[in-house]
Structures are given as structure tokens and as C-alpha cells.
C-alpha positions as CSV (number, residue, x, y, z in Angstrom):
1,M,38.8,-262.7,-219.4
2,R,38.5,-260.7,-216.2
3,Q,41.1,-257.9,-215.6
4,L,43.4,-258.3,-212.7
5,L,43.7,-255.7,-210.0
6,S,46.6,-253.3,-210.6
7,K,48.8,-252.5,-207.6
8,R,50.2,-249.5,-209.4
9,K,46.7,-248.0,-210.0
10,V,45.6,-248.6,-206.4
11,Y,48.7,-247.1,-204.9
12,T,48.6,-244.1,-207.3
13,K,45.0,-243.5,-206.5
14,L,45.6,-243.7,-202.7
15,F,48.6,-241.3,-203.1
16,L,46.6,-238.8,-205.0
17,F,43.8,-238.9,-202.4
18,Y,46.3,-238.2,-199.6
19,C,47.9,-235.3,-201.6
20,F,44.5,-233.8,-202.1
21,I,43.7,-234.1,-198.3
22,A,47.1,-232.6,-197.5
23,L,46.5,-229.7,-199.8
24,V,43.1,-229.1,-198.1
25,G,44.7,-229.3,-194.7
26,L,47.4,-226.8,-195.6
27,I,44.9,-224.3,-196.9
28,S,42.8,-224.7,-193.7
29,N,45.9,-224.8,-191.4
30,S,44.7,-228.2,-190.2
31,L,47.0,-230.7,-192.0
32,L,47.3,-233.3,-189.3
33,L,43.6,-233.2,-188.5
34,A,42.6,-233.5,-192.1
35,L,45.0,-236.5,-192.6
36,L,43.7,-238.1,-189.4
37,I,40.0,-237.7,-190.4
38,F,40.7,-239.1,-193.9
39,T,42.6,-242.1,-192.5
40,V,39.9,-243.0,-190.0
41,A,37.2,-242.6,-192.7
42,L,39.2,-244.9,-195.0
43,L,39.6,-247.5,-192.3
44,L,35.8,-247.3,-191.5
45,W,35.1,-247.8,-195.2
46,H,37.3,-250.8,-195.4
47,Y,35.9,-252.4,-192.2
48,H,32.3,-251.7,-193.5
49,H,33.1,-253.8,-196.6
50,L,34.8,-256.5,-194.5
51,F,31.6,-256.9,-192.5
52,L,29.6,-256.9,-195.7
53,M,31.8,-259.7,-197.0
54,D,31.5,-261.7,-193.7
55,K,27.8,-261.4,-193.8
56,W,27.6,-262.4,-197.4
57,L,29.9,-265.4,-197.0
58,W,28.6,-266.9,-193.8
59,R,25.1,-265.5,-193.0
60,D,23.3,-264.4,-196.2
61,R,21.6,-267.2,-198.2
62,K,21.6,-265.2,-201.4
63,L,24.3,-266.0,-204.0
64,S,24.6,-262.5,-205.5
65,P,27.5,-260.3,-203.9
66,P,27.0,-257.0,-202.1
67,I,26.8,-253.9,-204.3
68,S,30.0,-251.9,-204.2
69,E,32.3,-249.9,-206.3
70,G,36.0,-249.7,-206.7
71,L,38.4,-252.1,-205.0
72,W,35.8,-254.0,-202.9
73,G,33.5,-254.2,-205.9
74,H,36.3,-255.9,-207.8
75,L,37.0,-258.3,-204.9
76,F,33.3,-259.1,-204.5
77,E,32.9,-259.8,-208.1
78,G,36.0,-262.1,-208.1
79,I,34.8,-264.1,-205.1
80,Y,31.4,-264.5,-206.7
81,Y,33.0,-265.7,-209.9
82,L,35.1,-268.3,-208.0
83,Q,32.1,-269.4,-206.1
84,R,30.1,-269.9,-209.3
85,R,32.9,-271.8,-210.9
86,D,33.3,-273.9,-207.7
87,R,29.5,-274.7,-207.7
88,R,29.7,-275.7,-211.4
89,K,32.7,-278.0,-210.7
90,R,30.9,-279.5,-207.7
91,R,27.8,-280.1,-209.7
92,E,29.8,-281.8,-212.4
93,L,31.6,-283.9,-209.8
94,R,28.3,-284.9,-208.3
95,N,27.0,-285.9,-211.7
96,V,30.1,-288.0,-212.2
97,V,29.8,-289.6,-208.8
98,R,26.0,-290.2,-209.4
99,R,26.7,-291.8,-212.8
100,F,29.4,-294.0,-211.2
101,R,27.0,-295.1,-208.4
102,D,24.1,-295.6,-210.8
103,G,26.4,-297.8,-213.0
104,A,27.6,-299.7,-209.9
105,E,24.1,-300.2,-208.7
106,A,23.1,-301.6,-212.1
107,L,25.8,-304.2,-212.0
108,P,24.8,-307.8,-211.2
109,E,27.7,-307.9,-208.7
110,A,28.2,-306.4,-205.3
111,V,30.8,-303.5,-205.4
112,V,32.8,-302.1,-202.5
113,V,35.3,-299.3,-202.9
114,L,38.2,-299.7,-200.3
115,R,41.2,-297.7,-199.2
116,D,44.5,-299.4,-199.0
117,D,43.9,-300.0,-195.2
118,W,40.7,-301.9,-196.1
119,S,38.4,-299.1,-194.8
120,I,35.2,-298.7,-196.8
121,I,34.7,-295.7,-199.0
122,W,31.4,-296.8,-200.7
123,C,29.4,-299.9,-201.5
124,N,26.3,-300.5,-203.6
125,Q,23.0,-302.0,-202.6
126,L,23.8,-305.5,-203.6
127,A,26.8,-305.5,-201.3
128,Q,24.5,-304.7,-198.4
129,I,22.3,-307.7,-199.4
130,L,25.0,-310.3,-200.1
131,V,27.7,-309.3,-197.6
132,G,25.6,-307.6,-194.9
133,L,27.3,-304.2,-195.1
134,H,25.3,-301.0,-194.1
135,W,25.7,-297.8,-196.0
136,P,26.5,-295.1,-194.9
137,A,26.8,-296.5,-191.4
138,D,29.8,-298.6,-192.3
139,E,31.7,-295.8,-194.2
140,G,35.2,-295.7,-192.8
141,Q,34.9,-299.1,-191.1
142,R,37.6,-301.7,-191.9
143,L,36.2,-304.5,-194.0
144,D,38.2,-307.1,-192.1
145,N,36.3,-306.1,-188.9
146,L,33.0,-306.6,-190.6
147,I,33.7,-309.9,-192.4
148,R,35.4,-312.1,-189.9
149,H,35.7,-315.4,-191.8
150,P,39.2,-316.8,-191.3
151,D,39.7,-317.6,-195.0
152,F,38.8,-314.0,-195.9
153,L,41.2,-312.6,-193.4
154,Q,43.9,-314.8,-194.7
155,Y,43.0,-313.8,-198.3
156,L,43.5,-310.1,-197.3
157,K,46.7,-310.8,-195.4
158,A,48.3,-312.7,-198.2
159,A,47.4,-310.0,-200.7
160,K,47.5,-312.5,-203.6
161,F,44.4,-311.4,-205.6
162,D,45.1,-313.1,-208.9
163,Q,42.7,-315.9,-207.9
164,P,39.2,-315.3,-206.5
165,L,38.0,-316.5,-203.1
166,E,34.9,-318.6,-202.7
167,L,33.0,-318.3,-199.4
168,T,29.5,-318.7,-198.0
169,S,27.6,-315.5,-197.5
170,P,28.0,-313.9,-194.0
171,V,24.2,-313.2,-194.0
172,N,22.9,-316.4,-195.7
173,D,24.5,-319.8,-195.5
174,A,22.6,-321.0,-198.6
175,L,24.5,-318.5,-200.8
176,T,28.0,-319.1,-202.2
177,L,29.9,-316.0,-203.1
178,E,33.0,-315.3,-205.1
179,F,35.3,-312.5,-203.9
180,N,37.6,-310.6,-206.3
181,I,39.9,-307.8,-205.2
182,M,41.7,-305.5,-207.7
183,P,43.6,-302.2,-207.5
184,Y,41.5,-299.2,-208.2
185,G,42.6,-295.6,-208.6
186,V,45.3,-294.3,-206.2
187,E,45.8,-296.4,-203.1
188,Q,42.3,-297.9,-203.5
189,Y,40.9,-301.3,-204.1
190,L,37.7,-302.5,-205.7
191,L,36.0,-305.6,-204.2
192,I,33.6,-307.4,-206.5
193,V,31.4,-310.0,-205.0
194,R,29.4,-312.4,-207.3
195,D,26.6,-314.8,-206.3
196,I,27.7,-318.1,-207.8
197,T,25.2,-320.3,-206.0
198,Q,23.4,-321.2,-209.2
199,L,26.7,-322.0,-211.0
200,K,27.6,-324.3,-208.1
201,Q,24.3,-326.0,-208.2
202,L,24.5,-326.5,-212.0
203,E,28.0,-327.9,-211.5
204,Q,26.7,-330.3,-208.9
205,I,23.8,-331.3,-211.1
206,R,26.3,-332.0,-213.9
207,K,28.3,-334.2,-211.6
208,D,25.2,-336.0,-210.4
209,F,24.1,-336.5,-214.0
210,V,27.3,-338.1,-215.0
211,A,27.4,-340.2,-211.9
212,N,23.7,-341.3,-212.4
213,V,24.2,-342.1,-216.1
214,S,27.3,-344.2,-215.2
215,H,25.4,-346.0,-212.5
216,E,22.3,-346.7,-214.7
217,L,24.5,-348.1,-217.5
218,R,26.8,-350.0,-215.2
219,T,24.0,-352.3,-213.8
220,P,22.8,-353.8,-217.1
221,L,26.3,-353.9,-218.4
222,T,27.4,-355.9,-215.4
223,V,24.6,-358.3,-215.8
224,L,25.4,-358.8,-219.5
225,Q,29.1,-359.2,-218.7
226,G,28.4,-361.8,-216.0
227,Y,26.3,-364.0,-218.2
228,L,28.7,-363.7,-221.2
229,E,31.7,-364.7,-219.0
230,V,30.1,-368.0,-218.1
231,M,29.0,-368.7,-221.7
232,D,32.1,-370.0,-223.4
233,D,32.7,-373.1,-225.6
234,E,33.4,-375.3,-222.7
235,H,30.6,-374.2,-220.3
236,L,27.5,-373.9,-222.3
237,P,24.4,-373.5,-220.1
238,D,21.5,-376.0,-220.3
239,K,18.3,-375.1,-221.9
240,A,16.5,-373.8,-218.7
241,M,19.5,-371.7,-217.8
242,W,19.9,-370.3,-221.2
243,K,16.2,-369.3,-221.3
244,K,16.5,-367.4,-218.0
245,A,19.8,-365.8,-219.1
246,H,18.3,-364.9,-222.5
247,N,15.3,-363.1,-220.9
248,V,17.5,-361.3,-218.4
249,M,19.9,-360.1,-221.0
250,L,17.1,-359.0,-223.3
251,D,15.5,-357.0,-220.5
252,Q,18.7,-355.3,-219.6
253,T,19.4,-354.5,-223.3
254,K,16.0,-353.0,-223.6
255,R,16.6,-351.0,-220.4
256,M,19.9,-349.6,-221.8
257,D,18.2,-348.9,-225.1
258,A,15.4,-347.0,-223.4
259,L,17.9,-345.0,-221.3
260,V,19.9,-344.0,-224.3
261,Q,16.8,-343.1,-226.3
262,Q,15.5,-340.9,-223.5
263,L,18.9,-339.3,-223.1
264,L,19.0,-338.5,-226.8
265,T,15.4,-337.2,-226.6
266,L,16.3,-334.9,-223.7
267,S,19.5,-333.7,-225.3
268,R,17.6,-333.0,-228.6
269,I,14.9,-331.0,-226.8
270,E,17.5,-328.9,-224.8
271,A,19.6,-328.3,-227.9
272,S,16.8,-327.4,-230.2
273,A,16.6,-324.0,-231.7
274,R,13.6,-321.7,-231.2
275,V,10.4,-323.3,-232.2
276,Q,7.9,-321.7,-234.5
277,F,4.5,-323.0,-233.4
278,D,2.8,-323.1,-236.8
279,A,2.4,-326.9,-237.1
280,E,-1.0,-328.4,-236.4
281,V,-1.0,-331.3,-233.8
282,D,-3.9,-333.6,-234.0
283,V,-4.0,-334.5,-230.3
284,P,-7.2,-336.6,-230.4
285,A,-5.7,-338.9,-233.0
286,M,-2.4,-339.0,-231.1
287,L,-4.2,-340.0,-227.9
288,L,-6.3,-342.6,-229.7
289,Q,-3.1,-344.3,-230.8
290,L,-1.6,-343.8,-227.3
291,E,-4.7,-345.5,-225.8
292,Q,-4.0,-348.6,-227.9
293,E,-0.4,-348.7,-226.8
294,A,-1.4,-348.2,-223.2
295,Q,-3.8,-351.2,-223.4
296,T,-0.9,-353.3,-224.5
297,V,1.3,-352.1,-221.6
298,N,-1.7,-352.6,-219.3
299,R,-2.1,-356.4,-220.0
300,D,-0.2,-357.5,-216.9
301,K,-1.6,-354.7,-214.6
302,Q,-5.2,-355.0,-215.7
303,H,-6.0,-351.4,-214.8
304,T,-9.3,-349.7,-215.7
305,L,-8.2,-347.1,-218.3
306,V,-10.6,-344.3,-219.1
307,F,-9.8,-341.9,-221.9
308,D,-12.0,-338.7,-221.9
309,I,-10.9,-336.9,-225.1
310,D,-12.4,-333.9,-226.8
311,P,-12.3,-335.0,-230.5
312,T,-12.3,-331.4,-231.8
313,L,-9.5,-330.0,-229.6
314,K,-6.3,-329.6,-231.6
315,V,-3.3,-327.4,-231.0
316,T,-0.1,-326.1,-232.6
317,G,3.3,-327.2,-231.5
318,V,5.9,-329.9,-232.0
319,T,4.2,-333.2,-232.6
320,E,7.0,-335.5,-231.4
321,E,7.7,-333.5,-228.3
322,L,4.0,-333.4,-227.2
323,R,3.6,-337.1,-228.0
324,S,6.6,-337.8,-225.7
325,A,5.0,-335.7,-222.9
326,F,1.6,-337.5,-223.2
327,S,3.2,-340.9,-223.4
328,N,5.4,-340.5,-220.4
329,L,2.6,-339.3,-218.2
330,V,0.3,-342.2,-219.2
331,I,2.9,-344.9,-219.1
332,N,4.1,-343.8,-215.7
333,A,0.6,-344.0,-214.3
334,I,0.3,-347.5,-215.6
335,K,3.7,-348.6,-214.3
336,Y,3.4,-347.1,-210.8
337,T,-0.2,-347.9,-210.0
338,Q,-0.8,-351.2,-208.2
339,E,-2.6,-353.9,-210.2
340,G,-6.3,-353.5,-210.8
341,G,-6.1,-349.7,-210.4
342,Y,-8.1,-346.9,-212.0
343,I,-6.5,-344.4,-214.4
344,Q,-8.3,-341.6,-216.1
345,V,-6.8,-339.6,-219.0
346,S,-8.5,-336.4,-219.9
347,W,-8.0,-333.9,-222.8
348,Q,-10.5,-331.1,-222.6
349,R,-11.0,-327.5,-223.5
350,Q,-11.2,-325.1,-220.5
351,H,-12.4,-321.7,-221.7
352,V,-9.7,-320.8,-224.3
353,K,-7.1,-323.2,-222.9
354,A,-6.4,-326.9,-223.5
355,V,-5.9,-329.1,-220.4
356,F,-4.4,-332.5,-220.3
357,S,-4.5,-334.6,-217.1
358,V,-3.7,-338.1,-215.9
359,N,-5.4,-339.2,-212.6
360,D,-4.8,-342.5,-210.8
361,N,-5.6,-344.2,-207.5
362,G,-2.1,-345.4,-207.0
363,P,0.0,-345.3,-203.8
364,G,0.6,-341.6,-204.0
365,I,3.7,-339.6,-203.4
366,A,4.9,-337.9,-200.2
367,P,5.2,-334.1,-200.3
368,Q,9.0,-334.0,-199.9
369,H,9.4,-336.0,-203.1
370,V,6.8,-334.1,-205.3
371,K,9.0,-331.0,-206.0
372,R,11.9,-333.2,-207.1
373,L,10.1,-335.6,-209.4
374,T,11.2,-333.7,-212.6
375,E,14.9,-333.9,-211.7
376,R,16.8,-336.3,-213.9
377,F,17.2,-339.8,-212.4
378,Y,15.3,-338.8,-209.2
379,R,13.2,-341.7,-207.9
380,V,10.9,-342.0,-204.9
381,D,11.7,-345.7,-204.6
382,E,14.8,-347.2,-206.2
383,A,13.6,-350.8,-205.9
384,R,10.2,-350.0,-207.5
385,A,11.9,-348.1,-210.3
386,R,14.1,-351.2,-211.1
387,N,11.0,-353.4,-211.1
388,T,9.2,-351.2,-213.5
389,G,12.2,-350.6,-215.7
390,G,12.0,-346.8,-215.3
391,T,15.0,-344.7,-216.3
392,G,14.2,-341.6,-214.2
393,L,14.2,-339.3,-217.2
394,G,10.5,-339.4,-218.2
395,L,9.3,-336.4,-216.1
396,A,12.4,-334.5,-216.9
397,I,11.5,-334.8,-220.6
398,V,7.9,-333.7,-219.8
399,K,9.2,-330.7,-218.0
400,H,11.4,-329.5,-220.9
401,V,8.7,-330.1,-223.5
402,L,6.1,-328.1,-221.5
403,S,8.6,-325.3,-220.9
404,R,9.1,-325.0,-224.7
405,H,5.3,-324.9,-225.1
406,N,4.7,-322.1,-222.5
407,S,3.4,-324.5,-219.9
408,R,4.5,-326.4,-216.8
409,L,3.7,-329.7,-215.1
410,M,1.3,-329.6,-212.1
411,I,1.6,-332.5,-209.7
412,F,-0.9,-333.1,-206.9
413,S,-0.5,-336.3,-204.9
414,E,-1.4,-337.7,-201.5
415,P,0.0,-340.9,-200.1
416,G,-2.6,-343.7,-200.2
417,K,-5.0,-341.6,-202.3
418,G,-3.4,-341.4,-205.7
419,S,-1.8,-338.8,-207.9
420,S,-2.8,-336.2,-210.6
421,F,-0.4,-335.0,-213.3
422,S,-1.7,-332.2,-215.5
423,F,-0.7,-329.3,-217.7
424,T,-2.4,-326.5,-219.5
425,L,-1.5,-325.2,-223.0
426,P,-2.0,-321.5,-223.4
427,P,-4.7,-320.0,-225.7
428,E,-2.2,-319.0,-228.4
429,L,-1.5,-322.7,-229.1
430,V,-5.1,-323.8,-229.1
431,L,-6.7,-324.0,-232.6
432,G,-10.2,-322.6,-232.9
433,N,-9.7,-319.5,-230.7
434,T,-10.8,-316.4,-232.4
435,K,-7.7,-314.5,-231.1
436,K,-5.2,-317.3,-231.6
437,R,-1.8,-316.2,-232.5
438,S,1.4,-318.1,-233.3
439,R,4.6,-317.0,-231.7
440,P,8.1,-318.4,-231.3
441,L,9.4,-319.7,-227.9
């Protein structure tokens, strides 16, 4: 520990100096002159060190103090010690602030530190993107002057922050943001802003899904209920009426059964655990069987079906899922191509990948519909879907199956010129590749 300066020692030393100078003045009969000269010299010495200290503190760039002895040397050393301690504390504080800011920048939410008057202390990069703040230009600016939405101003005025506030982003109307304000530190608040656009979209998809399922089931149930209500012991239909009713009820029952089966299939795929792709799938044999089923479905449409299959091309994966994907694409082409059309199904090796495609010369699909085809229950034409008995889930199932097999559905279509549905299985799932490897998805 550094020794403190002793007043007693300083005053004693000064007194002894003056006694010595007085003695010299008495001997030389110049007491006053000797005292005056000594006092002026002492003042000049002190002022010289004051100028040294001023130069060191304000003009010199070096950190080391001026070289001096005695009282001033002690003071210089003390100031240097305090400066060094202050630099160390500032460095530690900068590290703490940097770690705080790095942590705030790493958060998936926008963070804004506010004073109790809503002026901005600091914000992270995401706050600049989501809310439109500018750092450091907006430092000290009031947040309610930068975000002028009436609901947000009322939220600040009410000061009831137990519930978050949902607003559209001030910089992008397509984004929905959730604002949370909480006390932070002393007379400070922390504003957390989350992008909940995807959550809102998922919630809307869930609502649409429930509404669509209810609608799809309501129609056949209404038909069945209507026929059953007129079929009682007193009002039995004649033979012709019964035949028509029987066929309609059977069709509606099959439609409900297909819908339920596809919903179960979709739910099973989504809920399945990770898949280990070590099971061999004999795709050529599967497509041969599918060709026979397609010919049966094709009896009324009389399409020209061409299956171009590589008999040696096998893969690893989940057999039932891949069969569902193949079947949905082929059956869709048969259903939605006008009578007497041409449909080509291809399963070929492309370098080290396996490519499956279904091409038809049907009516085609407009560009605005193509990107939504894999949504559940989405249909280009509701009337045509009812006529074909479609459930609107086939391509959604294909999308999920392919996603689990490291692939995705490619759709190319032009109105009046037909459509092409295809996907490519990666090399690690293709048997026969020299560098094939099996991995979980």
C-alpha cells in the first residue's frame, strides 16, 4: 500500500529550510534578502512543477509522469496511479458493455434500452431492422416521437405493461411485431420486440385447416343426412330413386373415407420420428404395380399412359411414404387431364441422383396458383375438384414426404400446354453409388 503524504514532515522540512536560510542571512548580515531569495526560488520551483503537471495532463501523449523528487514526485506518482486504476476500470467497464451488447445482438429479438422519459439509451441491430431506429443517430431521442402509431402511444401512456402489444412493423407492413416493455435497472426500461409474423401465419393456417376440414366433411354428411331423412318406413323410395341415392351416398362415403385416410397419412408423416434411411425401396416394382392401378383409374379417361422406368434404379427410404408420393402425382395427372390426354411417367438415373417426373398435356395451371398447390385443401378450381373427388391433401402429402427424403417438389406448368411435376432424390439415397451413405433426416 502506498504511503500517504505527511503534513508534519512537510511542515517540519520547510521550517528547517527557513531556519537554515535565516542563519545564513544572519551570518552575512542579509537576513531579509536571503529569505526573499529563498521564497522566490521556492515559488519558482513549485510553478515549474505545476507547468510540468499541466503539460503532462493536457498536452503530452505519454502515460508516464514527469521525473521529480520529493513532494511533487509523490504527487506525480499518485496521479499516475489513479490514472492507471481509472484506465483499468474503464477497460473493465468497456468489456462489460461490449459483452452486454454482444449478448443483445445475439438475441433473436430487437432490444431497446430506454430512460423513464422514453428517450433511447441504446438499441441493437435488429431494432434498427424491425422498428426502423437508427443508432447512434437516435440516441437521446424519445421513442414516442419515432414510433407514432396511436396504439403504441396509448400503450406507453397507460403504462400497463403486463400484457404485450401487437402492431405491424413501422418499416414493413408485412411484419407483425410484439412489443414488451419491462423495468430495467434504475429509472430505465427495456423494450423487447419480437417478430411474430410466422406465428400469426401458422395460427391462421391452423384456423383455415380446421375450417377446411369442417367444410369438406360437412358436404358429404349433409348429402347422407338428406337422403336418410327421406328414407323412413313410410316413405321408401322406388327402385330408380334408391339406385341413384345408393350411388350418391356410396360416392360421398368414399370421399369422406379418402379424406380421413389422407388426413391420417399426413398426420402420421408429420408426427413421425427421425427416419433412418437403411431400408431398400424397390421403386421399379412399386411403379409397375402403380401402373396397373393407374390403368384401372384411367378406364373412363382413356389417356395414353407411358411409363419409362429404369428397372435397376432402387433407393433407400420409407416405402409407404414414397409410394404415397408416387401415387398422388400419377393419379392427379390422370384426374385433372382432359379425356384422351397424354401422360408420361419417368423414373431415371441422372448422374448420381434419381429423378421422378410426371408430365401431362392437360389444361395447365396459372402461375399465381403454382406456388400454393402444396397448401392443404388449396384448389385451383373448386368445381373441378368436386367432380374428380379430390381432397386437396395429395400434394401436401407429397411435399412432406419429399422434405423427409431431402428433396422437394418441382412444378412447371403453362396454361393450355400441360404440367410437369418432378423431384430428385439425393445421391446418398440412391443404391449403387460408390459413395452412397445412409444418414438420418
